C-alpha positions, 0 to 999 in steps of 0.5 A: 521327900516325894519319889517318882519313877520315870520309865524311858528316862534315858530318852528324850522327854523322859530325861527332861522330866527326870531332871525337872522332878529332881531340880524343880520339885526336889524329889527322889527320882528313879529312871527305868530304861533298857538303853535300846534308844535312850542314851546315858549322855542324856543323864549326865549330872542326874542325881537319881538312881537308874534301873536297866531293865525292860518295861515288859519284864517284872524283874525290876518290880522289887528294885524301885521301892515306894513311890508317889507316882510313875511317869511312863515315857518308855516306848518304841517312838519310831512312827515308820516302824511297820513291825506290828507285833514289836510295836504292840508289845512294847507300847501296849504290853509294856504299859499294861505291865507298868500299870500292874507294877503300880497296882502291886506297889500301891502307886496311886497316880500314873502319867503316861505319854500318848500321842497326837498320832492317834488322830491321824489326818482327822479334822482340826483343831484336834479334840480329845473326844474325836474317835482315833483314826491313826495312820500307822501302828505307832498311833494305833498302839497309843490309842489302845494304850488309852483304852487300857488306861480307861478300863484299868481306871474304871476297875481301880477308882482309887487311882488317877491315870493321866494320858498326855497326847504329845504333839510335835515335840523338839528341844534338848536331849533329843540328840540321840533319837537318829532319824526320829529327832525333830526337824528342828534338830535335823535342819539345824545340823544341815544348816550348821554344816553350810547346807540348804535345809531339805524339807518336803515340797513345798514346806507348807505342811502344818505342825503344832510344834511344842518345845520340850520345856512346855511338855515338861510343864504339862507332865509336872502339872499332871501331878495335881490333876484331880481326876483321870483324863487324856489331854493334848500337849502342844502349843496350840498354834501350828506353824509350817516348815518354811517358818521353822527354816525362817526361825532357824536362819534368824537364830543361827544368823544364816540365810539359807534357802529351803531345798524342797523334795517329794514326800515319800510317805503315804501315811503322812499327817499333813496338819496337826493342831491341838485344841488345848481347852481340856489341858487348860481346864484339867491340867492348868496347862499354859504353853509358854514358848512359841515357835520362834522363841522356842527355836531361838532357846534351843539353838542357844543350848545346841551351840553350847552342847557337845553332841 
């Protein structure tokens, strides 16, 4: 039986990966999380082990045991955090520590979360070979993580490191992210309470929204990647916030018009759109959910979930 470690496994994407590894791959799964932003409720029903510790520590190194791969999801993911040192320590130094663990433990494959934030307001569609131009320290930290991975892989050619640049992810188990939860979740809650959904003027900003079930599929596919790489994970078909509201209205059987307000952020990405050719070639990644179907599925799940 295969065995995997998921760092940040009590968080949004990490918990979805942890369940999929157990349920679909019938693997043993160990979650590492310090529960600073993750929530135990994301792991209710989880059949694996949990280690409560920080990725920057080495106290957990001897608690994990032999592994087939590491899925590294732990990070500060709040893009509005401006404390540069805290961001770099958690995201870059934490990643470096995870790679050191993998080396000592003899783990030959590390799959890690990067981000579309590395692109900033660069040209679209966004391609992996583009020089990173992030708008915030979060995106910068992810770009440096990729540099660290590249240098590490060059020094350890028997290891495979796969970086996945997530675009705008939404879906089940993001309920405890607070202000960093997707607009789908936030707008759903506003509309569920009978309020008009509030979006930036005039709802025309484009995002490559991707359902978390496609993100999980990309991660599992990365287990079979034949070489080190960095790949976009997205839908490949951007939509705007007016379309999100329209899809929510349809799924919720409501008819609430948007309430527009000024965007307060100077470092805002006005458009994200992923080029998926590399992910298709190297990961056999084919997104299965479009915006309307993803939101419809998500609404069904939220209607049945006690949050």
